[in-house]
C-alpha positions as CSV (number, residue, x, y, z in Angstrom):
1,M,-63.0,283.4,-10.0
2,M,-61.4,285.0,-6.9
3,K,-63.7,287.0,-4.6
4,A,-63.0,288.9,-1.4
5,Y,-65.3,289.0,1.6
6,R,-64.9,291.4,4.5
7,F,-66.3,290.7,8.0
8,R,-66.3,292.5,11.3
9,L,-64.4,290.8,14.2
10,Y,-65.4,291.1,17.9
11,P,-62.3,290.0,19.9
12,T,-62.1,289.9,23.6
13,V,-59.7,292.2,25.5
14,E,-57.0,289.5,25.5
15,Q,-57.5,288.7,21.8
16,S,-57.3,292.4,21.0
17,K,-53.9,292.5,22.7
18,Q,-52.8,289.5,20.6
19,L,-54.1,291.1,17.4
20,D,-52.2,294.3,18.2
21,Q,-49.1,292.3,18.9
22,H,-49.4,290.6,15.5
23,I,-49.9,294.0,13.8
24,G,-46.9,295.6,15.6
25,S,-44.6,292.6,14.9
26,C,-45.5,292.4,11.3
27,R,-44.9,296.1,10.9
28,F,-41.5,295.6,12.6
29,V,-40.6,292.8,10.2
30,Y,-41.8,294.8,7.1
31,N,-39.6,297.7,8.1
32,W,-36.6,295.4,8.9
33,A,-37.0,293.7,5.5
34,L,-37.3,297.0,3.6
35,N,-34.2,298.3,5.4
36,K,-32.3,295.1,4.7
37,K,-33.1,295.3,0.9
38,I,-32.0,298.9,0.7
39,K,-28.7,298.4,2.7
40,T,-27.9,295.2,0.7
41,Y,-28.3,297.1,-2.6
42,E,-26.2,300.0,-1.4
43,Q,-23.4,297.8,-0.3
44,T,-23.4,295.0,-3.0
45,K,-25.5,296.5,-5.9
46,K,-27.5,293.3,-5.7
47,S,-31.0,292.7,-4.6
48,I,-31.9,290.3,-1.8
49,S,-34.9,288.0,-2.4
50,R,-37.7,287.3,0.1
51,F,-36.5,283.7,0.4
52,D,-33.1,285.0,1.6
53,L,-34.9,287.3,4.0
54,N,-36.9,284.4,5.3
55,K,-33.7,282.5,6.0
56,L,-32.5,285.4,8.2
57,M,-35.8,285.4,10.2
58,P,-34.6,282.8,12.9
59,S,-31.7,285.1,13.8
60,L,-34.1,288.0,14.0
61,K,-36.3,286.1,16.3
62,T,-33.3,285.3,18.5
63,E,-32.5,289.0,18.8
64,N,-36.2,289.8,19.4
65,P,-37.8,286.9,21.4
66,W,-41.2,288.5,21.4
67,L,-41.5,287.6,17.6
68,A,-42.0,284.0,18.6
69,D,-45.5,284.8,19.9
70,V,-46.6,285.7,16.4
71,N,-47.7,283.4,13.6
72,S,-44.5,282.8,11.6
73,Q,-46.4,282.7,8.3
74,S,-47.7,286.2,8.9
75,L,-44.1,287.4,9.5
76,Q,-43.0,285.7,6.2
77,G,-45.9,287.3,4.5
78,M,-44.4,290.7,5.2
79,T,-41.2,289.9,3.3
80,K,-43.5,289.0,0.3
81,Q,-45.2,292.4,0.6
82,V,-41.8,294.1,0.5
83,E,-40.8,292.3,-2.6
84,S,-44.2,293.1,-4.2
85,A,-43.7,296.8,-3.4
86,F,-40.3,296.8,-5.2
87,T,-41.8,295.0,-8.2
88,R,-44.5,297.6,-8.5
89,F,-41.9,300.3,-8.2
90,F,-39.7,299.0,-11.0
91,R,-42.5,297.7,-13.3
92,E,-45.3,300.2,-12.8
93,K,-43.5,303.2,-11.4
94,K,-45.8,303.3,-8.4
95,G,-43.4,305.1,-6.1
96,F,-40.5,303.8,-3.9
97,P,-41.6,301.6,-1.0
98,K,-42.1,303.4,2.3
99,F,-41.6,302.3,5.9
100,K,-44.8,301.5,7.8
101,S,-45.8,303.8,10.7
102,K,-47.9,303.0,13.7
103,K,-49.8,306.2,13.0
104,N,-51.2,304.9,9.7
105,P,-55.1,305.0,9.8
106,V,-55.3,301.3,8.9
107,Q,-53.0,298.6,10.4
108,A,-53.0,295.1,9.1
109,F,-51.2,291.7,8.9
110,P,-51.6,288.8,6.5
111,I,-52.7,285.2,7.3
112,P,-51.6,283.0,4.3
113,Q,-53.2,279.8,5.6
114,H,-54.3,277.6,8.5
115,Y,-57.3,279.6,9.5
116,S,-61.0,278.6,9.3
117,V,-64.4,280.1,9.2
118,N,-67.5,278.6,10.9
119,F,-70.8,280.1,9.7
120,E,-72.9,278.0,12.2
121,T,-71.2,279.4,15.3
122,C,-70.1,282.8,13.6
123,V,-66.5,282.2,14.6
124,V,-63.2,282.8,12.8
125,K,-60.3,280.7,14.0
126,L,-56.8,282.3,13.6
127,P,-53.4,280.6,14.3
128,K,-51.8,281.7,17.6
129,I,-55.0,283.6,18.6
130,G,-57.8,281.1,18.5
131,E,-61.5,281.5,17.9
132,I,-62.8,285.1,17.5
133,K,-66.5,286.1,17.2
134,A,-67.4,287.6,13.9
135,K,-70.3,289.1,12.1
136,L,-70.5,286.6,9.2
137,H,-73.3,288.4,7.3
138,R,-72.7,286.7,4.0
139,N,-72.1,283.0,3.3
140,F,-69.8,281.8,0.6
141,T,-68.5,278.5,-0.8
142,G,-65.1,277.8,-2.2
143,E,-61.4,277.3,-1.3
144,L,-60.0,279.7,1.3
145,K,-56.9,281.5,0.1
146,T,-55.2,284.3,2.0
147,A,-56.8,286.4,4.6
148,T,-55.9,289.9,6.0
149,V,-56.8,291.1,9.5
150,S,-57.0,294.9,9.8
151,K,-57.6,297.5,12.5
152,I,-59.0,300.9,11.5
153,C,-58.4,304.1,13.5
154,T,-61.7,303.8,15.4
155,G,-60.4,300.6,17.0
156,K,-62.6,298.2,15.0
157,Y,-61.1,294.9,13.7
158,F,-62.0,293.3,10.3
159,I,-60.9,290.3,8.4
160,S,-60.8,290.2,4.5
161,I,-60.9,286.6,3.1
162,L,-60.0,285.8,-0.5
163,V,-62.0,282.8,-1.8
164,E,-61.6,280.8,-5.0
165,N,-65.2,279.8,-5.8
166,N,-64.2,277.7,-8.9
167,E,-66.5,279.8,-11.2
168,E,-65.4,281.2,-14.5
169,L,-65.9,284.9,-15.2
170,P,-68.9,285.3,-17.5
171,V,-68.4,285.9,-21.2
172,K,-68.6,289.6,-22.1
173,Q,-72.1,290.3,-23.4
174,A,-72.5,291.9,-26.9
175,F,-73.4,295.6,-26.8
176,S,-74.7,298.1,-29.3
177,E,-75.4,301.8,-29.4
178,S,-78.8,301.3,-27.7
179,T,-77.3,299.2,-24.9
180,T,-74.4,301.5,-24.2
181,I,-74.5,304.5,-21.8
182,G,-72.0,307.4,-21.5
183,I,-71.2,308.8,-18.1
184,D,-69.6,312.2,-17.3
185,V,-68.6,312.5,-13.6
186,G,-68.6,315.9,-12.0
187,I,-68.8,318.0,-8.9
188,K,-72.2,319.7,-9.1
189,D,-73.8,316.5,-10.2
190,F,-72.0,313.3,-9.3
191,A,-72.8,311.7,-12.7
192,V,-74.6,312.8,-15.8
193,L,-75.8,310.1,-18.2
194,S,-76.1,310.3,-21.9
195,T,-79.8,309.6,-21.5
196,G,-80.1,313.1,-19.9
197,E,-80.5,311.7,-16.3
198,K,-78.5,313.4,-13.6
199,V,-77.3,311.7,-10.4
200,E,-77.2,314.2,-7.6
201,N,-73.9,314.5,-5.7
202,P,-74.6,313.9,-2.0
203,K,-71.4,315.7,-0.9
204,Y,-71.1,313.8,2.4
205,L,-67.9,315.6,3.5
206,K,-69.2,319.0,2.7
207,N,-72.4,318.4,4.6
208,S,-70.4,317.2,7.7
209,L,-67.5,319.8,7.3
210,Q,-68.7,322.1,10.1
211,R,-68.8,319.2,12.5
212,V,-65.4,318.0,11.3
213,K,-63.9,321.4,12.0
214,V,-65.4,321.5,15.5
215,L,-64.0,318.0,16.4
216,Q,-60.6,318.9,14.9
217,K,-60.5,322.1,17.0
218,R,-61.3,320.0,20.1
219,V,-58.4,317.6,19.3
220,S,-55.9,320.5,18.8
221,R,-56.9,322.0,22.2
222,K,-56.2,318.9,24.2
223,Q,-52.8,318.2,25.7
224,K,-50.7,315.9,23.6
225,G,-50.4,312.4,25.1
226,S,-53.5,312.8,27.4
227,K,-56.5,310.5,27.5
228,S,-58.9,313.3,26.7
229,R,-56.9,313.9,23.4
230,E,-57.3,310.2,22.5
231,K,-61.0,310.4,23.2
232,A,-61.3,313.5,21.0
233,K,-59.3,311.8,18.2
234,Q,-61.6,308.8,18.4
235,R,-64.7,311.0,18.0
236,L,-63.2,312.6,14.9
237,A,-62.2,309.2,13.5
238,R,-65.7,307.9,13.9
239,L,-67.1,310.9,12.0
240,H,-64.6,310.3,9.1
241,E,-65.6,306.6,9.2
242,K,-69.2,307.5,8.9
243,I,-68.5,309.8,5.9
244,T,-66.5,307.0,4.2
245,N,-69.3,304.4,4.8
246,Q,-71.9,306.8,3.4
247,R,-69.9,307.4,0.3
248,N,-69.2,303.8,-0.3
249,D,-72.8,302.8,0.1
250,F,-73.9,305.5,-2.3
251,Q,-71.4,304.5,-4.9
252,N,-72.1,300.8,-4.6
253,K,-75.8,301.4,-5.2
254,V,-75.3,303.7,-8.2
255,S,-72.6,301.4,-9.8
256,F,-74.8,298.3,-9.4
257,K,-77.8,300.1,-11.0
258,L,-75.7,301.3,-14.0
259,I,-74.2,297.8,-14.5
260,S,-77.5,296.1,-14.2
261,E,-79.3,298.3,-16.8
262,N,-76.6,298.5,-19.5
263,Q,-74.4,296.2,-21.5
264,A,-71.5,298.7,-21.8
265,I,-70.5,301.9,-20.0
266,A,-68.4,304.6,-21.6
267,L,-66.1,306.6,-19.3
268,E,-63.6,309.4,-19.7
269,T,-60.1,308.8,-18.5
270,L,-59.4,311.5,-15.8
271,N,-56.0,312.4,-14.2
272,V,-57.5,313.0,-10.7
273,K,-54.1,313.5,-9.1
274,V,-53.3,316.5,-11.4
275,M,-56.9,317.9,-11.1
276,Q,-56.6,318.0,-7.3
277,K,-53.6,320.4,-7.6
278,N,-56.3,323.1,-8.2
279,H,-56.8,324.1,-4.5
280,H,-60.2,325.6,-5.4
281,L,-61.6,322.2,-6.4
282,A,-59.4,319.7,-4.5
283,Q,-61.7,319.2,-1.6
284,A,-64.8,318.8,-3.8
285,I,-63.0,316.3,-6.1
286,G,-61.8,314.3,-3.1
287,D,-65.4,314.3,-1.7
288,S,-66.7,313.0,-5.0
289,A,-64.1,310.1,-5.0
290,W,-64.4,309.4,-8.8
291,S,-61.5,306.9,-8.8
292,S,-63.2,304.6,-6.2
293,F,-66.5,304.9,-8.2
294,V,-64.7,303.8,-11.4
295,T,-63.1,300.9,-9.6
296,K,-66.5,299.7,-8.4
297,L,-67.9,299.9,-12.0
298,E,-64.9,297.9,-13.3
299,Y,-65.1,294.9,-10.9
300,K,-68.9,294.7,-11.1
301,A,-68.6,294.7,-14.9
302,E,-66.2,291.8,-14.6
303,W,-68.6,289.9,-12.4
304,Y,-71.7,290.4,-14.6
305,G,-70.1,290.1,-18.1
306,K,-70.5,293.8,-18.9
307,T,-68.0,296.1,-20.8
308,I,-66.2,299.3,-19.7
309,L,-65.2,301.5,-22.6
310,R,-62.6,304.3,-22.1
311,I,-61.8,307.4,-24.1
312,G,-58.7,309.5,-23.8
313,Q,-58.4,312.2,-21.2
314,F,-57.7,314.9,-23.8
315,E,-60.8,314.3,-25.9
316,P,-62.8,317.6,-26.0
317,S,-66.1,316.0,-24.9
318,S,-67.6,319.2,-23.5
319,K,-66.5,321.5,-26.4
320,I,-67.9,319.5,-29.3
321,C,-71.6,319.8,-30.4
322,N,-73.0,316.3,-30.3
323,V,-75.4,317.2,-33.2
324,C,-73.3,318.8,-35.8
325,G,-69.7,318.4,-34.5
326,Y,-68.9,322.1,-34.1
327,H,-65.9,322.7,-31.8
328,K,-66.3,325.5,-29.3
329,S,-62.7,326.2,-28.4
330,D,-63.4,329.2,-26.0
331,L,-65.7,327.2,-23.7
332,T,-64.6,327.7,-20.0
333,L,-65.4,325.8,-16.8
334,K,-67.9,328.4,-15.7
335,D,-70.0,328.0,-18.9
336,R,-72.6,325.4,-17.8
337,E,-74.7,325.9,-21.0
338,W,-73.9,327.0,-24.5
339,T,-75.5,327.4,-27.9
340,C,-74.0,325.9,-31.0
341,P,-73.5,328.7,-33.6
342,D,-73.9,326.3,-36.5
343,C,-77.0,324.2,-35.7
344,K,-78.4,326.6,-33.0
345,T,-78.7,323.7,-30.5
346,R,-78.8,324.7,-26.9
347,H,-76.5,322.4,-24.9
348,D,-76.3,321.5,-21.2
349,R,-72.5,321.2,-20.8
350,D,-72.5,317.9,-18.9
351,I,-75.2,316.1,-20.9
352,N,-73.5,317.1,-24.1
353,A,-70.2,315.7,-22.7
354,S,-71.8,312.4,-21.7
355,I,-73.3,312.0,-25.2
356,N,-69.9,312.7,-26.8
357,I,-68.2,310.3,-24.4
358,K,-70.5,307.5,-25.6
359,K,-70.1,308.6,-29.2
360,F,-66.3,308.6,-29.0
361,A,-66.2,305.2,-27.3
362,L,-68.4,303.6,-29.9
363,I,-66.4,305.2,-32.8
364,D,-63.3,303.5,-31.3
365,Q,-65.2,300.2,-31.3
366,N,-66.2,300.8,-34.9
367,L,-69.9,300.5,-33.9
368,I,-70.9,303.9,-35.4
369,G,-69.4,306.2,-38.1
370,I,-67.5,309.4,-37.5
């Protein structure tokens, strides 16, 4: 089983310059390789492989001697990334590959091999750079695969290490109606469970929005290119980093609790990209970050042998009475409660939806009747 571990790096001033040089050089090679593939196809109607691009690398280094100071395997890793981007574009329709910009909030470069981690001295040794102090807060065993060094907009450096621990993924545990839970994610409440429990939405961005606006205004008032503007941008970036860390910590705790207490979790498939086109709800939907929460549930379910069940995005989970099956077609978004005209049951909209999500998922699995 492959697992990734992320650690904070504490480079010296000289090492920071070397890391920045690696980041800039790898970005340069990525853009060169992407441009080469585009031009080659325009001229010959044929694609150039990453192996052919790697053969052109020596001449590129001759034209740009400063590339020799960078780990050659990291540079070749960028041609592999370009090829992977085109593969996703043609197979999965993920969007045409874009050129990398130095203004991106996260800058990174790969290290395919020849690096080491020492937990006794808390040091990570990288080719061409040497030993860098790191906060190795978690130990691991297994074969080191690829690693990625990244720099975020606040100036912090991290390394993500992919490890093969030679463990098999656990067998999926059997589940039944009693060991399955339905979840309806929302804005007012972050998640509503089919048991009737509601998980409050912390709304970290909304709670910090006033401070965000103040810092954004300070950035806009500073002269472009000045040191004071850079300092103001750093303060704004640190606040956004804090909001992101708070959200990730909250979602990790909630997802681990749900995975630990249930054998199967039923979710509704949501088209978040389309939902965010509603400008009245876009900020609240982005603050809730449903997609990242579902991702955390999915990989934790793989680790612990649990099952994620999905229902279609067009299932009327909110509009159907979970008691008698009556369909209330005129239910609107502002209706938070409604009474079934057939069985007279009073429904909380979100609890009713979570119960129906569980019911629809179990029907698809032939565990309960229609």
